C-alpha positions as CSV (number, residue, x, y, z in Angstrom):
1,M,-55.1,45.6,1.4
2,R,-54.1,46.4,4.9
3,R,-50.5,45.7,3.7
4,F,-50.6,48.0,1.0
5,I,-52.3,50.9,3.2
6,C,-49.1,50.8,5.7
7,L,-46.6,50.2,2.6
8,L,-48.4,53.4,1.0
9,L,-48.3,55.2,4.3
10,S,-44.5,54.6,5.0
11,I,-43.8,56.0,1.4
12,C,-45.8,59.2,2.1
13,F,-44.2,59.7,5.2
14,C,-40.6,59.0,3.7
15,L,-41.4,61.7,0.7
16,T,-42.5,64.1,3.3
17,A,-39.2,63.9,5.4
18,L,-37.2,64.1,2.4
19,S,-39.0,67.1,1.3
20,A,-38.5,69.2,4.7
21,F,-34.8,68.6,3.8
22,A,-35.1,69.6,0.2
23,L,-32.3,72.1,-0.9
24,E,-31.6,74.3,-4.0
25,E,-30.3,72.4,-6.7
26,N,-27.3,74.6,-8.3
27,P,-24.7,73.1,-10.1
28,V,-23.1,76.1,-11.3
29,L,-22.5,77.1,-7.6
30,D,-21.2,73.7,-6.8
31,E,-18.5,74.2,-9.0
32,D,-17.6,77.2,-8.1
33,L,-17.3,76.5,-4.6
34,G,-15.8,73.4,-5.3
35,K,-13.1,75.2,-6.8
36,I,-12.3,77.4,-3.7
37,F,-11.8,74.9,-1.6
38,K,-9.5,73.0,-3.6
39,N,-7.5,75.9,-4.5
40,F,-7.1,76.2,-0.5
41,K,-6.0,72.6,-0.6
42,T,-9.4,71.6,1.7
43,V,-9.7,68.2,2.9
44,G,-13.0,68.2,4.2
45,A,-15.9,70.8,5.0
46,V,-19.3,71.6,5.0
47,L,-20.9,75.1,3.9
48,V,-24.6,75.6,5.0
49,V,-26.5,78.6,3.7
50,A,-30.2,80.0,5.1
51,K,-32.2,82.8,4.0
52,G,-35.2,83.8,6.2
53,D,-36.6,80.9,7.9
54,E,-35.1,77.9,6.2
55,I,-32.1,76.2,5.1
56,I,-32.0,77.0,1.1
57,Y,-28.3,75.6,0.3
58,Q,-25.7,73.1,1.4
59,R,-22.7,72.1,0.0
60,N,-20.9,69.3,1.5
61,Y,-17.0,68.7,-0.2
62,G,-14.2,66.0,0.2
63,Y,-13.5,63.6,3.0
64,S,-14.0,63.1,6.8
65,Y,-11.6,60.3,6.8
66,L,-8.9,60.6,3.6
67,L,-7.4,57.2,4.2
68,K,-10.6,55.0,3.3
69,K,-12.3,58.1,1.4
70,V,-15.1,58.5,3.8
71,R,-17.1,61.7,2.3
72,T,-18.4,64.3,4.5
73,D,-22.2,65.0,4.6
74,E,-25.2,66.4,6.7
75,K,-24.3,64.1,9.8
76,T,-20.4,64.9,9.9
77,H,-19.4,66.6,13.2
78,F,-16.5,68.8,13.3
79,R,-14.6,70.6,15.8
80,V,-15.6,74.6,15.3
81,A,-12.5,76.0,17.5
82,S,-13.1,79.6,18.4
83,V,-17.0,79.4,17.2
84,T,-17.3,77.5,20.4
85,K,-17.0,81.2,22.6
86,M,-20.3,81.9,20.6
87,L,-22.1,79.1,21.2
88,S,-21.2,78.9,25.4
89,A,-22.2,82.6,24.8
90,I,-26.0,81.7,24.8
91,R,-26.1,79.6,28.0
92,V,-23.9,82.5,29.7
93,M,-26.5,84.8,28.8
94,Q,-29.4,82.9,29.8
95,L,-27.6,82.8,33.3
96,V,-27.6,86.5,32.9
97,E,-31.3,86.5,32.5
98,E,-32.0,84.3,35.5
99,G,-30.1,86.7,37.6
100,L,-27.7,83.8,38.2
101,L,-24.7,86.0,36.4
102,D,-24.2,89.7,36.2
103,L,-22.6,91.4,33.4
104,D,-20.4,93.8,35.6
105,E,-20.0,91.7,38.9
106,D,-16.4,91.6,40.0
107,I,-15.8,87.3,39.2
108,S,-14.7,87.0,42.5
109,T,-17.9,86.8,43.6
110,Y,-18.4,83.9,41.8
111,L,-15.1,81.8,41.9
112,G,-14.6,82.5,45.7
113,Y,-11.3,84.2,45.9
114,T,-9.8,87.5,44.9
115,V,-9.2,88.0,41.1
116,R,-7.2,91.1,40.2
117,N,-4.6,92.2,37.5
118,P,-1.8,92.6,39.6
119,Y,-0.5,95.8,37.7
120,Y,-4.4,97.0,38.7
121,P,-5.0,96.1,42.0
122,K,-7.9,98.1,42.7
123,S,-9.7,97.2,39.3
124,R,-12.1,94.3,39.1
125,V,-12.6,92.0,36.4
126,T,-15.9,91.4,34.7
127,L,-18.1,88.6,32.9
128,R,-18.7,91.4,30.5
129,N,-14.6,92.2,30.2
130,L,-14.4,88.4,29.7
131,M,-16.8,88.5,26.8
132,S,-15.9,91.6,24.9
133,H,-12.1,90.5,25.4
134,T,-11.2,93.8,27.3
135,S,-10.2,91.6,30.3
136,S,-6.5,92.3,30.2
137,L,-6.0,88.8,30.6
138,S,-3.0,87.6,28.2
139,V,-4.1,85.7,24.8
140,G,-3.0,82.2,26.5
141,G,-1.9,82.9,30.0
142,G,-1.4,79.8,31.7
143,Y,-4.7,78.0,30.1
144,S,-2.4,75.7,28.2
145,N,-1.1,73.7,31.0
146,K,-3.6,71.3,32.2
147,R,-2.3,70.6,35.6
148,N,-2.6,74.8,37.0
149,P,-5.8,75.4,38.9
150,L,-7.6,78.5,37.7
151,R,-6.9,80.1,41.2
152,K,-3.3,79.6,40.9
153,L,-3.4,81.7,37.2
154,I,-5.4,84.5,38.3
155,S,-6.1,85.0,41.9
156,T,-4.4,87.6,44.3
157,D,-2.4,84.4,46.0
158,R,-0.1,84.9,43.3
159,K,0.9,87.7,41.3
160,Q,1.0,86.2,38.0
161,L,2.1,89.2,36.1
162,G,2.5,87.1,33.1
163,N,-0.9,86.2,32.7
164,F,-1.9,89.7,32.5
165,H,-1.4,92.6,30.4
166,D,-0.1,96.2,31.9
167,E,-3.5,97.9,31.2
168,A,-6.7,98.3,33.3
169,P,-9.5,95.9,32.4
170,G,-12.1,97.3,29.9
171,T,-9.5,99.8,28.6
172,E,-7.7,98.0,25.9
173,Y,-9.2,95.2,23.4
174,R,-7.0,92.1,22.9
175,Y,-8.3,88.9,21.8
176,S,-7.8,86.4,24.9
177,N,-8.4,82.6,24.7
178,F,-7.9,82.5,28.3
179,G,-10.4,84.8,29.3
180,A,-13.0,83.5,27.1
181,G,-12.3,80.0,28.9
182,I,-12.7,81.0,32.0
183,M,-16.9,82.0,31.3
184,G,-17.0,78.0,31.3
185,S,-16.0,78.1,35.1
186,L,-18.4,80.4,35.9
187,M,-20.9,78.7,34.4
188,E,-20.2,75.7,36.4
189,A,-20.0,77.9,39.6
190,V,-23.1,79.2,39.1
191,T,-25.1,76.1,38.4
192,G,-23.2,73.5,40.1
193,E,-23.9,71.6,36.6
194,N,-21.0,70.0,34.5
195,L,-20.6,72.1,31.5
196,N,-21.6,70.1,28.9
197,D,-24.4,69.2,30.9
198,T,-25.9,72.3,31.4
199,V,-25.2,73.6,28.0
200,Y,-26.9,70.5,26.6
201,E,-30.1,70.7,28.4
202,H,-30.3,74.2,27.7
203,V,-29.2,74.8,24.8
204,F,-28.8,72.0,22.4
205,K,-31.5,69.7,23.6
206,P,-34.5,72.2,23.1
207,L,-33.5,72.5,19.6
208,D,-32.8,69.1,19.0
209,I,-29.0,69.3,18.2
210,D,-26.4,66.6,18.8
211,A,-23.2,68.6,19.7
212,A,-21.1,68.4,22.9
213,Y,-17.7,69.9,24.1
214,H,-16.4,66.3,24.0
215,P,-16.8,63.8,21.0
216,A,-17.2,61.0,22.6
217,L,-20.6,62.6,24.4
218,L,-22.2,62.6,21.3
219,K,-25.0,60.3,20.4
220,D,-23.6,60.0,16.7
221,T,-19.5,59.3,17.7
222,E,-19.4,57.5,14.5
223,S,-20.0,60.6,12.3
224,V,-16.9,62.4,13.9
225,S,-14.3,64.0,11.4
226,Y,-10.9,63.5,11.3
227,I,-8.5,66.4,11.4
228,Y,-5.7,67.2,9.0
229,A,-2.9,69.4,8.1
230,R,-3.9,71.4,4.8
231,G,-3.9,69.2,1.8
232,G,-4.1,66.3,4.0
233,T,-0.5,66.0,4.4
234,K,-0.6,65.0,7.5
235,L,-3.4,63.4,9.8
236,M,-3.6,66.0,13.1
237,S,-6.2,63.9,15.1
238,S,-7.7,60.3,14.3
239,R,-11.3,59.8,15.3
240,K,-10.3,57.1,17.7
241,A,-7.6,59.8,19.3
242,V,-10.1,62.5,20.0
243,L,-12.7,60.3,21.5
244,E,-10.5,59.0,23.7
245,E,-9.2,61.9,25.1
246,D,-9.8,62.8,28.7
247,W,-13.3,64.1,29.9
248,D,-14.0,64.8,33.4
249,P,-17.8,64.7,34.0
250,S,-17.5,66.3,37.4
251,V,-18.3,70.0,38.1
252,N,-14.7,71.6,38.4
253,P,-14.3,75.4,37.8
254,E,-11.3,75.3,38.9
255,M,-9.8,72.8,35.8
256,H,-12.6,73.6,33.2
257,Y,-11.4,77.3,32.2
258,R,-10.4,75.2,28.8
259,L,-13.2,74.2,27.7
260,T,-15.2,77.3,26.3
261,V,-12.0,78.2,24.4
262,G,-12.8,75.7,21.3
263,A,-14.3,72.5,22.1
264,I,-17.4,71.9,20.5
265,W,-18.0,69.6,17.9
266,I,-21.4,69.9,15.7
267,T,-22.5,69.1,12.2
268,G,-22.8,72.2,9.7
269,R,-26.5,72.4,9.8
270,D,-26.7,72.4,13.1
271,L,-24.2,75.1,13.3
272,C,-26.3,77.0,10.9
273,R,-29.7,76.5,12.8
274,I,-27.6,78.2,15.7
275,G,-26.8,81.1,13.6
276,M,-30.5,81.2,12.3
277,L,-31.5,81.7,16.2
278,L,-29.6,84.8,16.8
279,R,-30.5,86.3,13.6
280,N,-34.1,85.6,14.6
281,G,-33.2,87.4,18.2
282,G,-33.1,84.3,20.3
283,E,-36.1,82.0,19.2
284,L,-36.0,79.2,16.0
285,D,-38.9,76.9,15.2
286,G,-40.8,78.0,17.8
287,V,-38.1,77.4,20.7
288,R,-37.1,80.6,22.4
289,L,-33.8,80.5,24.0
290,L,-32.7,84.2,24.8
291,E,-34.8,87.5,25.1
292,E,-34.8,89.8,21.6
293,E,-32.9,92.4,23.8
294,T,-30.6,90.1,25.1
295,V,-29.3,89.0,21.7
296,Q,-29.4,92.6,20.5
297,A,-27.1,93.3,23.7
298,M,-24.6,90.7,22.7
299,M,-24.3,92.2,19.3
300,A,-23.7,95.8,20.3
301,S,-20.9,97.5,21.4
302,Q,-19.8,97.4,25.3
303,E,-18.2,100.7,25.0
304,G,-19.6,102.6,28.0
305,K,-21.5,99.9,29.6
306,G,-19.5,98.8,32.9
307,N,-16.1,99.5,33.0
308,V,-15.7,99.2,29.3
309,T,-14.4,102.7,27.8
310,I,-13.5,101.5,24.3
311,D,-15.2,100.3,21.2
312,S,-13.8,96.3,21.1
313,P,-15.0,94.8,17.6
314,Y,-16.6,92.1,20.1
315,G,-19.9,92.8,21.7
316,L,-20.6,89.9,24.0
317,C,-19.0,87.0,22.5
318,I,-20.2,88.0,18.8
319,N,-17.7,89.8,16.6
320,R,-19.1,93.0,15.0
321,I,-17.1,92.4,11.4
322,D,-17.2,95.5,9.2
323,N,-14.4,94.3,7.0
324,L,-16.4,91.7,5.0
325,L,-19.0,93.5,2.7
326,E,-18.7,97.4,2.3
327,D,-22.2,98.7,3.3
328,R,-22.9,96.7,6.6
329,M,-22.0,95.0,9.4
330,I,-21.8,91.2,10.0
331,Y,-22.1,89.2,13.2
332,G,-20.7,86.0,14.0
333,H,-17.3,84.4,15.1
334,Q,-14.7,82.8,13.4
335,G,-12.7,79.9,14.6
336,M,-9.1,78.9,13.9
337,S,-7.3,75.6,15.3
338,G,-4.2,74.4,13.5
339,D,-5.5,74.0,10.0
340,I,-8.9,74.3,10.8
341,C,-11.2,77.0,9.7
342,S,-15.0,77.7,10.9
343,N,-17.2,80.8,10.7
344,L,-20.8,81.3,11.5
345,Y,-21.9,84.6,10.1
346,W,-25.4,86.6,9.5
347,D,-26.6,89.6,8.0
348,P,-29.7,91.0,9.6
349,E,-30.8,92.9,6.7
350,S,-31.0,90.2,4.7
351,S,-31.4,87.4,6.9
352,L,-28.4,85.5,5.2
353,V,-26.8,82.9,7.6
354,F,-23.5,81.6,6.4
355,A,-22.1,78.6,8.1
356,L,-18.7,77.1,7.2
357,I,-16.9,74.4,9.0
358,T,-13.6,72.6,7.9
359,N,-11.2,69.6,8.8
360,G,-8.2,70.9,7.4
361,C,-7.3,73.8,4.6
362,N,-5.4,76.4,4.1
363,N,-6.5,79.0,6.4
364,T,-4.2,82.1,6.0
365,M,-5.8,85.6,6.7
366,D,-6.3,88.5,4.8
367,D,-7.4,91.3,6.9
368,R,-8.4,89.3,10.1
369,I,-10.6,86.9,8.3
370,C,-9.6,83.4,6.9
371,T,-9.4,83.7,3.2
372,I,-11.3,80.6,1.9
373,S,-14.1,82.3,4.1
374,R,-14.1,85.3,2.4
375,R,-13.9,84.0,-0.8
376,L,-16.5,81.5,0.0
377,F,-18.8,84.3,1.3
378,E,-18.6,86.5,-1.5
379,R,-19.7,84.1,-3.7
380,I,-22.6,82.9,-1.5
381,W,-23.3,86.7,-1.7
382,E,-23.3,87.1,-5.0
383,E,-25.8,84.4,-5.3
384,Y,-28.0,84.8,-2.1
385,G,-27.7,88.4,-0.9
386,E,-29.4,91.4,-1.4
C-alpha cells in the first residue's frame, strides 16, 4: 500500500510539472513558421512567445547539431550575440540604483585614468553615452584585438583618433560595439567581481536561469548548440571549440571590454522570461530585479538627459523600434553575428513578448531588422497580437 501511494504521488507530481509547461497546440502556426524558417535557410532555432504572465507558445525548429541530427529543444543554449547588451544592462542599472554607477559621471572616474575623445578633449564620455550609442566611440574601435588593454585604446595617454568619431559625445547616434563593451569593464571596476559572476548572482540566479558569458560556465554544457553558416553549408563553431575557448575568471576591467558586446549563451525560454521581466517593469514570478521607474528610464529617449542632445533610437541598451508595427513602438534588441540572428521584443500595450534565437540562417536585413525576424514577428502578431 505504501509503495502504491508513493507511486501515485510521483505520477501526480510529474503531471503537475508537465502541466506547468503545457503550451498551446497550434499546428497551423507550427507549419507557417516552419515554412519561414525553411525559406531563410535556418539550421536550428527556437521561437518563444509570452502573453501577460505566461509563456503561451514555443516552436523548436531544426538542429542544434546537424551532423548527428540532434534537434533543438527547450534545453538548447544558443549564443544571442548583441542581445547580450540588453541583458547586461539589467545588472548595470542595478548598480545605478545602488549608487555604484552614475549615468552621467565621467567614466574616467571608474576606470582610474582620463578618457577623452581626442577631437573633443574637454567633453566627458558617460555611461549614458555608452548605453544610448552616443559615446562618439567608433563601431568597432580596437576592441577586436584581444591583446590591447582598454587604457591603450581610449585614454589620453595616447591619442587614438581611429577609435573615435569627429563628433562630441552625446551629439550623434552611432551604434558602437566598442562602447557597449566598456559596460563590462565598468561593472568589474565598481563591484570588484568578475563580470560573469556578478551578472549570474544578481540577474540569472534569482530567476533560476542557466546562462553565462562563456558556454563552459553553463550548468548544462551538453545543450550548447553548434553554430553554422546559413543552410548548414559550413560549420562555423563546434560545441567543443566554443567550450575550449579561453576564459579569464579574474577581475580584469582592462581586458574584459569585449564580453558585454555579444557573448551570452541562454535558452529561448529563459530569453523570453527576461523579456517578460522587462515588459513587467523589472519583476518576474515575485522576484524584483529593477524598480519600475528604472525600466521606464531604460525604454525612454535619452534626449535632453545628461549630455545627450539627440534622439537616439536606443534608450539605455533598449532599442525603441518604430518600424515593426505601424501603430506602436516595440522595445527590445536584435543580435547578429555571422549568420546568427536573435531578437527579444515586447509590446507594452498587448503584453506580447517575442524571443527568437537561431544558430545559422539567412539573416539579411529589411529596414534595420533581420527579414526572417520581421516575417516571424508578423505571423506571431497575427496570431497573438491585438
